[in-house]
Structures are given as C-alpha cells and as structure tokens.
C-alpha positions as CSV (number, residue, x, y, z in Angstrom):
1,M,73.7,-97.6,58.3
2,L,77.2,-96.4,58.6
3,K,78.4,-94.3,55.6
4,R,81.5,-95.8,54.1
5,K,83.9,-94.3,51.5
6,I,84.2,-97.7,49.7
7,Y,80.6,-97.3,48.6
8,S,81.7,-94.6,46.1
9,H,84.5,-96.9,44.8
10,L,81.9,-99.6,44.2
11,L,79.7,-97.2,42.4
12,D,82.6,-96.0,40.3
13,W,83.6,-99.6,39.4
14,K,80.0,-100.3,38.3
15,N,79.8,-97.2,36.1
16,R,83.2,-97.6,34.5
17,R,82.6,-101.3,33.8
18,K,79.3,-100.4,32.0
19,Q,80.6,-97.3,30.2
20,K,83.9,-98.7,29.0
21,Q,82.8,-102.4,28.7
22,I,85.5,-103.5,31.2
23,K,85.5,-107.3,31.5
24,K,86.5,-107.5,35.1
25,S,84.8,-108.6,38.3
26,L,85.7,-107.0,41.7
27,L,87.3,-108.7,44.7
28,I,86.9,-107.0,48.1
29,K,89.7,-108.0,50.5
30,G,90.3,-107.0,54.1
31,A,90.5,-108.3,57.6
32,R,87.5,-110.0,59.3
33,Q,84.8,-107.7,60.7
34,V,85.6,-104.6,58.7
35,G,82.2,-104.7,57.1
36,K,82.9,-106.2,53.6
37,S,79.8,-108.3,53.3
38,F,77.5,-105.7,54.7
39,I,78.5,-102.9,52.4
40,I,78.4,-105.2,49.3
41,K,74.9,-106.3,50.2
42,E,73.7,-102.7,50.7
43,F,75.3,-101.7,47.4
44,G,73.6,-104.6,45.6
45,R,70.2,-103.8,47.0
46,N,70.5,-100.1,46.4
47,E,72.2,-99.9,43.0
48,Y,70.7,-102.9,41.1
49,K,67.3,-104.1,40.2
50,S,68.3,-107.7,40.6
51,F,70.7,-108.9,43.4
52,V,71.7,-112.3,44.7
53,C,74.2,-113.2,47.4
54,I,75.7,-116.7,47.3
55,D,77.3,-117.4,50.6
56,F,79.4,-120.5,50.4
57,Y,79.9,-120.6,54.2
58,R,76.3,-120.4,55.2
59,E,75.0,-122.5,52.3
60,P,77.7,-124.9,51.2
61,A,75.2,-126.8,49.0
62,L,75.3,-123.9,46.6
63,K,78.8,-124.8,45.6
64,S,77.0,-127.3,43.2
65,I,76.1,-124.3,41.1
66,F,79.8,-124.3,39.9
67,D,80.1,-128.0,39.3
68,G,80.5,-129.0,35.6
69,D,80.5,-126.6,32.7
70,L,81.6,-123.1,33.9
71,T,80.3,-121.1,31.0
72,S,78.3,-118.1,32.2
73,E,75.1,-119.5,30.5
74,E,75.3,-122.7,32.4
75,I,76.1,-121.0,35.7
76,L,73.2,-118.6,35.3
77,K,70.8,-121.5,34.6
78,R,72.1,-123.3,37.8
79,I,71.7,-120.1,39.8
80,T,68.1,-119.7,38.8
81,A,67.4,-123.3,39.4
82,N,68.8,-123.2,43.0
83,I,67.8,-119.8,44.1
84,R,64.2,-118.7,44.2
85,N,63.0,-115.2,43.3
86,F,66.1,-114.4,41.3
87,S,65.9,-113.2,37.8
88,L,68.6,-111.9,35.4
89,I,68.0,-108.3,34.3
90,P,70.7,-107.4,31.7
91,G,72.7,-104.4,32.9
92,E,71.0,-104.3,36.2
93,T,72.1,-107.5,38.0
94,L,74.8,-108.1,40.7
95,I,75.9,-111.5,41.8
96,F,77.8,-111.5,45.1
97,L,79.9,-114.5,45.8
98,D,80.7,-114.4,49.5
99,E,83.3,-116.5,51.3
100,I,84.5,-117.4,47.8
101,Q,87.7,-119.1,49.2
102,R,85.3,-122.0,50.0
103,C,84.5,-122.7,46.4
104,G,87.5,-123.2,44.1
105,N,85.3,-123.6,41.0
106,A,83.6,-120.3,41.7
107,R,87.0,-118.6,41.8
108,T,87.9,-120.2,38.5
109,A,84.6,-119.2,37.0
110,I,85.2,-115.5,37.7
111,K,86.9,-115.2,34.3
112,F,83.9,-116.5,32.4
113,L,81.4,-114.5,34.5
114,A,83.4,-111.3,34.1
115,E,83.4,-111.7,30.3
116,D,79.5,-111.7,30.3
117,M,78.7,-108.0,30.3
118,R,75.0,-108.6,31.1
119,F,75.6,-108.7,34.8
120,D,78.3,-107.7,37.4
121,V,80.1,-109.9,39.9
122,I,81.6,-109.0,43.2
123,S,83.4,-111.6,45.4
124,S,84.8,-111.4,48.9
125,G,85.9,-113.7,51.7
126,S,87.9,-114.2,54.9
127,L,91.7,-114.1,54.9
128,M,91.9,-113.6,51.1
129,G,95.4,-112.2,51.5
130,L,96.7,-115.6,52.5
131,T,98.1,-117.9,49.8
132,Y,96.4,-121.3,49.6
133,R,99.6,-122.8,50.9
134,E,99.3,-120.7,54.1
135,D,95.7,-121.7,54.9
136,D,95.1,-124.9,56.9
137,D,91.3,-124.7,56.8
138,D,89.8,-127.8,55.2
139,G,86.9,-125.7,53.9
140,V,89.2,-123.7,51.7
141,E,89.3,-125.0,48.1
142,I,92.2,-124.4,45.7
143,P,90.9,-123.1,42.4
144,E,92.1,-124.7,39.2
145,S,93.0,-121.3,38.0
146,V,93.0,-117.7,39.4
147,P,91.2,-115.1,37.2
148,V,94.3,-113.0,36.5
149,G,93.3,-110.1,34.2
150,Y,89.6,-110.5,34.9
151,E,89.5,-109.2,38.5
152,S,90.1,-105.8,40.1
153,Q,90.9,-105.9,43.8
154,I,90.1,-103.4,46.6
155,T,91.3,-103.7,50.2
156,M,88.7,-102.5,52.7
157,Y,89.6,-101.3,56.2
158,S,87.8,-100.4,59.4
159,L,86.4,-96.9,59.5
160,D,88.8,-94.0,59.2
161,F,88.5,-90.9,61.4
162,E,86.4,-89.0,58.8
163,E,84.0,-92.0,58.6
164,F,83.9,-92.0,62.4
165,L,82.9,-88.3,62.4
166,W,80.1,-89.1,59.9
167,A,78.8,-91.8,62.2
168,Y,79.0,-89.2,65.0
169,G,76.7,-86.9,63.1
170,Y,79.2,-84.5,61.6
171,D,78.3,-83.7,58.0
172,E,80.4,-82.7,55.0
173,A,79.9,-79.0,55.7
174,A,81.3,-79.3,59.2
175,I,84.3,-81.3,58.1
176,S,84.9,-78.9,55.2
177,V,85.3,-76.1,57.7
178,L,88.0,-78.1,59.4
179,R,89.6,-78.9,56.1
180,S,89.8,-75.2,55.3
181,Y,92.2,-74.7,58.3
182,F,94.4,-77.5,57.0
183,E,94.6,-76.0,53.5
184,S,95.0,-72.4,54.5
185,G,97.3,-72.8,57.4
186,E,95.1,-70.6,59.5
187,T,95.3,-71.6,63.2
188,V,92.3,-73.7,64.4
189,P,90.4,-71.9,67.1
190,E,90.9,-73.3,70.6
191,S,87.4,-74.5,71.1
192,I,87.3,-76.4,67.7
193,H,90.8,-77.8,68.3
194,N,89.9,-79.1,71.8
195,R,86.7,-80.7,70.5
196,F,88.4,-82.6,67.6
197,E,91.4,-83.6,69.5
198,S,89.0,-85.1,72.1
199,L,87.1,-86.8,69.3
200,F,90.3,-88.2,67.9
201,R,91.1,-89.8,71.3
202,E,87.6,-91.3,71.3
203,Y,88.3,-92.7,67.9
204,M,91.5,-94.3,69.2
205,V,89.6,-96.0,72.0
206,V,86.5,-97.0,70.0
207,G,88.5,-97.8,66.9
208,G,86.9,-98.2,63.5
209,M,85.4,-101.7,63.5
210,P,81.8,-101.1,62.2
211,E,80.0,-103.0,65.0
212,A,81.9,-101.1,67.7
213,V,81.3,-97.7,66.1
214,A,77.6,-98.4,65.3
215,D,77.0,-99.4,69.0
216,F,79.0,-96.5,70.4
217,V,77.2,-93.7,68.5
218,V,73.9,-95.0,69.8
219,N,74.8,-96.0,73.4
220,K,78.0,-94.0,74.2
221,D,79.1,-96.9,76.3
222,F,82.8,-97.8,76.4
223,N,82.1,-101.0,78.2
224,R,79.9,-102.3,75.4
225,V,82.6,-101.3,72.9
226,N,85.2,-103.2,74.9
227,K,83.1,-106.3,74.8
228,I,82.7,-106.1,71.0
229,Q,86.4,-105.5,70.6
230,S,87.2,-108.5,72.9
231,D,85.0,-110.7,70.7
232,I,86.7,-109.6,67.5
233,I,90.2,-110.2,69.0
234,A,89.0,-113.7,70.0
235,E,87.8,-114.3,66.5
236,Y,91.2,-113.3,65.1
237,K,92.8,-115.7,67.5
238,D,90.4,-118.4,66.5
239,D,91.3,-117.7,62.9
240,I,95.0,-118.3,63.7
241,S,94.1,-121.6,65.3
242,K,92.0,-122.7,62.4
243,H,93.9,-121.3,59.4
244,A,97.6,-121.4,60.3
245,K,99.4,-124.6,59.6
246,G,101.0,-127.0,62.1
247,N,103.5,-125.4,64.5
248,E,102.7,-122.1,62.8
249,K,99.5,-121.9,64.9
250,Q,101.5,-121.4,68.1
251,Y,104.1,-119.2,66.5
252,V,101.6,-116.9,64.8
253,R,99.8,-116.5,68.1
254,M,103.0,-115.7,69.9
255,C,104.0,-113.1,67.3
256,Y,100.5,-111.5,67.4
257,D,100.6,-111.2,71.2
258,A,104.1,-109.7,70.9
259,V,103.0,-106.7,68.8
260,P,101.3,-104.7,71.5
261,K,104.2,-105.5,73.9
262,Q,106.8,-104.2,71.4
263,L,104.7,-101.1,70.7
264,A,104.6,-100.4,74.4
265,K,108.4,-100.5,74.5
266,E,108.7,-98.3,71.4
267,L,111.2,-100.8,69.9
268,K,112.9,-99.4,66.7
269,K,112.1,-102.6,64.8
270,F,110.2,-105.9,65.3
271,Q,112.4,-108.2,67.4
272,Y,112.0,-111.9,67.1
273,S,114.0,-112.4,70.3
274,S,111.3,-110.6,72.2
275,V,108.8,-113.2,71.0
276,E,111.0,-115.9,72.3
277,K,114.4,-115.3,73.8
278,G,117.2,-116.2,71.4
279,Q,115.0,-116.8,68.4
280,T,115.4,-115.3,65.0
281,R,113.7,-114.8,61.6
282,R,114.3,-118.4,60.8
283,K,111.8,-119.6,63.4
284,F,109.2,-116.7,63.3
285,G,109.6,-115.2,59.8
286,G,106.8,-117.3,58.3
287,S,104.5,-116.5,61.2
288,V,105.0,-112.8,60.8
289,Q,104.3,-113.1,57.1
290,W,101.1,-114.9,57.9
291,L,100.0,-112.0,60.1
292,K,100.8,-109.5,57.4
293,D,98.9,-111.5,54.7
294,S,95.9,-111.9,57.0
295,E,95.8,-108.1,57.3
296,I,95.4,-108.1,61.1
297,V,98.7,-106.3,61.4
298,N,100.2,-103.5,59.3
299,A,103.8,-103.5,58.4
300,C,106.1,-100.5,58.1
301,Y,109.6,-101.0,56.6
302,N,112.8,-99.1,57.4
303,I,114.5,-97.6,54.3
304,S,118.2,-97.2,53.5
305,E,117.8,-93.8,51.9
306,P,114.7,-91.5,51.6
307,Y,114.5,-91.4,47.8
308,L,111.9,-92.5,45.3
309,P,110.8,-95.2,44.9
310,L,110.8,-96.0,48.6
311,M,109.9,-99.7,48.0
312,A,113.3,-100.1,46.2
313,N,115.1,-98.8,49.4
314,A,113.1,-100.9,51.9
315,K,115.0,-103.2,54.2
316,D,113.0,-106.5,54.3
317,D,114.6,-107.5,57.6
318,Q,113.9,-104.2,59.4
319,F,110.2,-103.4,60.0
320,K,107.7,-102.5,62.6
321,L,104.3,-104.1,63.1
322,Y,101.1,-102.2,64.1
323,I,97.7,-103.7,65.1
324,N,95.3,-103.1,62.2
325,D,92.8,-101.1,64.4
326,T,93.9,-99.0,67.3
327,G,90.7,-99.7,69.2
328,L,91.7,-103.4,69.2
329,L,95.2,-102.5,70.4
330,L,93.9,-100.5,73.4
331,C,91.5,-103.3,74.2
332,M,94.5,-105.6,74.4
333,Y,96.1,-103.2,76.8
334,G,93.1,-103.1,79.0
335,F,90.4,-100.6,80.1
336,E,92.6,-98.5,82.4
337,T,94.9,-97.7,79.4
338,K,91.8,-96.7,77.4
339,L,90.7,-94.4,80.2
340,A,94.2,-92.8,80.3
341,V,94.1,-92.2,76.5
342,L,90.6,-90.7,76.8
343,N,91.7,-88.4,79.6
344,N,95.0,-87.6,77.8
345,T,97.0,-88.8,80.9
346,I,98.8,-91.7,79.3
347,K,102.5,-91.7,80.1
348,G,105.7,-93.6,79.3
349,N,106.8,-95.3,76.1
350,A,103.4,-96.9,75.5
351,R,102.0,-93.4,74.8
352,G,104.3,-93.0,71.8
353,G,103.6,-96.5,70.5
354,I,99.8,-96.0,70.7
355,Y,100.0,-92.7,68.7
356,E,102.3,-94.3,66.1
357,N,99.8,-97.1,65.7
358,V,96.8,-94.8,65.0
359,I,98.8,-92.6,62.6
360,A,100.0,-95.7,60.8
361,E,96.4,-96.9,60.5
362,C,95.2,-93.5,59.3
363,L,97.9,-93.2,56.6
364,L,97.3,-96.7,55.3
365,K,93.6,-95.9,55.0
366,R,94.5,-92.8,53.1
367,G,96.2,-95.1,50.5
368,Y,99.8,-94.7,51.6
369,T,102.3,-97.6,51.9
370,L,104.1,-97.4,55.3
371,Y,107.9,-96.7,55.6
372,Y,110.1,-95.2,58.3
373,F,113.6,-93.9,58.3
374,K,116.1,-94.7,61.0
375,P,119.6,-93.8,59.7
376,D,121.4,-94.1,63.0
377,S,120.8,-94.6,66.7
378,E,119.9,-90.9,67.4
379,H,117.5,-90.1,64.6
380,E,114.2,-91.6,63.5
381,I,111.3,-90.4,61.3
382,E,108.2,-92.4,62.2
383,F,106.8,-92.4,58.6
384,L,107.8,-91.5,55.1
385,I,105.1,-91.2,52.4
386,E,105.2,-90.7,48.7
387,K,103.2,-87.6,47.7
388,N,103.2,-85.3,44.6
389,G,106.4,-86.8,43.3
390,D,108.3,-86.3,46.6
391,V,109.2,-88.1,49.8
392,I,107.4,-86.5,52.7
393,P,108.6,-87.1,56.3
394,V,105.9,-87.4,59.0
395,E,107.0,-87.2,62.6
396,V,104.5,-88.2,65.3
397,K,104.4,-86.8,68.8
398,A,101.9,-87.7,71.4
399,G,102.3,-84.3,72.9
400,N,104.1,-81.3,71.4
401,N,107.7,-82.1,71.9
402,S,110.7,-80.8,69.8
403,T,111.6,-82.5,66.6
404,P,115.4,-82.8,66.2
405,S,115.1,-85.8,63.9
406,L,112.7,-83.9,61.6
407,N,114.8,-80.8,61.6
408,D,117.9,-82.9,60.7
409,F,115.9,-84.6,57.8
410,I,114.9,-81.2,56.5
411,N,118.4,-79.9,56.5
412,K,119.8,-82.9,54.8
413,F,117.2,-83.8,52.2
414,S,115.2,-80.6,51.6
415,P,111.7,-82.1,51.3
416,A,109.0,-79.9,49.7
417,V,107.0,-80.2,52.9
418,A,107.5,-81.9,56.3
419,Y,104.7,-82.8,58.7
420,K,104.9,-82.8,62.5
421,L,101.7,-84.4,64.0
422,T,101.1,-83.3,67.6
423,G,98.5,-82.8,70.3
424,G,98.8,-79.0,69.7
425,K,97.3,-76.7,67.1
426,N,98.5,-76.1,63.6
427,G,101.3,-73.8,62.4
428,V,104.0,-73.4,59.7
429,S,107.7,-72.8,59.9
430,G,109.5,-72.9,56.6
431,V,108.7,-76.3,55.0
432,K,107.7,-77.8,58.4
433,S,104.0,-77.9,58.9
434,T,102.8,-78.7,62.5
435,L,99.4,-80.3,62.5
436,P,97.1,-81.7,65.2
437,H,96.7,-85.4,65.0
438,Y,93.2,-85.3,63.5
439,F,94.5,-83.5,60.4
440,V,96.0,-86.8,59.3
441,M,92.6,-87.4,57.6
442,F,93.4,-84.6,55.1
443,M,97.0,-85.6,54.3
C-alpha cells in the first residue's frame, strides 16, 4: 500500500469530529485515478470497527436506500436491510458513499447523516468539481439541496515528490537529513544532490498517479508506466466525451490537447488562437473552465501587482494552464521526450515548460494557489506564493541560468525571501535562496 499524506488528514477529521462534536461529513474531491476511493476504503477498514462502502456506480440499485424519508434513522434501517454483514457501532462506524454524484438523494441526505453523531460519513465521486449544469452524463443526478454547512471538503492529488520517495523506500529519517540542508542553508553534498536530482527527474517521468507509481517501484519498467499513463489519458478524454455538453465535447478536447503544445512553446499565457486560429475566449472560455473544474489541468493567473491578497490582483483573462500530473504531460509528448528528461538532455523551449509544469504541480500539492507575474515583455516570475504574510517570488530554471527577472523583483519589491529553483545545488545570496528542484517539497 502506498503511504499517502491525506490519510493523516482523514484521521484528524475523525478525531476532531468526535472530540468537538462537529456535525459535518467529509467530501473528497480530485481528478480521476488519484486514489480517492482506495485510500478511503483503507481508512475505513483500519480506523473503524464497522465500515460499509455504498458505490452508486457499481451497484445503482443501492440508490433505493435514499428513497423516501431521509432521516438518519430511516436511512440506517434501509442500509442494514440492503447490505449484509453491516452493523452500526456507535462512535466506530464509517459509511462511505462513493460516486455520490449518481445519487441526488444521497447528496441531499448528507445534512441529516452528518447531524447523527453516532457514525461518520465520507463521500467522493468523479468530476465533483463540475457544476451540475456542466455535466452531460445522464447518470448524474441533481440533488434537491446541497449540504452547505454540513460538509467539509478536501481535494486529493496524485502523489507528491515526498510520497514518491516513501514509495521508493526512503523513510522519514532519510528525508529529514535532506530537509536539514534546506533549513540550515548548508550545501548539499555532491553525491546526495546528484541522487535526488536524478530521482526528481524519475518522478517527473513516472508522475504521481498511484497505479503508475505502485507498478514502477516494483518493476522499474518505464514502458509499463507509459502504458498505465496512456490508459489514464484515454479515460480523461472519455470523460470529456461523456460529461461535457453538446459542442463543448469537441471544444474541451481541443483545449486539453492544446495545453502540452502551448507549454512546449513556453507561451506567456494561454492563447485561444492557438487552439483554433482566430478564435477567442467567447468560443473556448467555457471549455477551459470545464477543464479547470474537472481538475485535469491546473490554472495559474497573472497578477497586476505583487501584493496581498494575490487573488484580488489576479487577471481573469491572463492565465497559464498546466497538466495536473507531469508524468501524464510527458506521456503526451512521447517516450523519446521522457528519455531526454531522464538523461537530462532535453533542450529547447519544451524543457522550460516541463519544469514549470512539475513545479506548479508540486506547489499546488503543498497547498499554494498558483499565480505568476509578468509586468512587461522582458520580465517574468514563474510563480508567486503567499507565505508567512508575504508574497514570495519563485523563479524556475531547468538548468542554472541567471535570473534577471528575479533580481529586478527583489530590487523593486524587497520580499523577505526569494526562491530560485534550479538543477544545481543550494546557496544563499542576500534574500535570494537558490534551491535544487527537489527542495520544492519543503517550501
């Protein structure tokens, strides 16, 4: 079993709900194939004496449990009537409602289930980020009401680099040694740096999708990984065909296919005209929003000025899109590109776009919202993050090039710290901290 950080969040939710009598269920969101159902089932089996999974996709007949009276008492009776070998143990029961978008009454019933403190409820589903108006799947049911105020939400992602290292066999002690170099500023020894920079490139190629990682750590076979990734991409495209509405099916697919092409050109913002010549936001704006809501791409917005709060300064019409998992991005580019990344021989604009994608992915998994700063045609800071009450610039270099844009930002805005992520070792010059790419997991 892959060790996932979200497990501790689930455990914390369970304990806080019990200790503070919090009347809320939990909704786990995230793109398809990031491991939502698997980790919830493991959590239920390990942390509760009584656990049941109601999967509305595999067993649509179980939707009848939520027909009629939606009080917790009636629902519980219907669960025990429909599911054998399940018993309610007060304080030690978890009910998992999987693919909940397929049962509108179950979504409505969350409020009443959450109020019953005898048992816990976690729900999850596919494409939960979409609004019901965006989803064309006939199997998706619109609930009579959404459980506002009775539901906490967590977004789950594919494995981050630290989780990848855990899967590889690196324990907390080994990672703590690496963290000590980040915190102290002491230069990472050459042998350690070379090892982890190489591992980071492997992470870029394998990506963080659980099935791909689990297979790779056992077989060390990049061809097997590529097949798994190809299947996931095919599923994403099938989702577009099934869930996007009308003409949006074609437009969403066109926009999704355009993302890796635009990254390879290192365009300074997403260009609708590169999706189809002469077209604008009017035609493709809704399709791009569908991709964002489905969480198969990550959006990064340009800001007008680098001051808190960054969201207030974001330009809605100027953004970049990144593929949600860099392993999938490299699969789209093809096996030769993967080989070039592994061997650190990748050249051209695509090199910068690939490294931007993986750092965007890592920052998002660290809990940051993505912004960038391009004040003019000559300067650009790839990412700005909000940290410790300050705006922190993060410049990304595939190699170890100079940083005129970062230097200019430091001179103009005097940040408390500025990060330069490179392929080289760590060092400090004034407020500018040069870090190897793999140190992003500590930022």
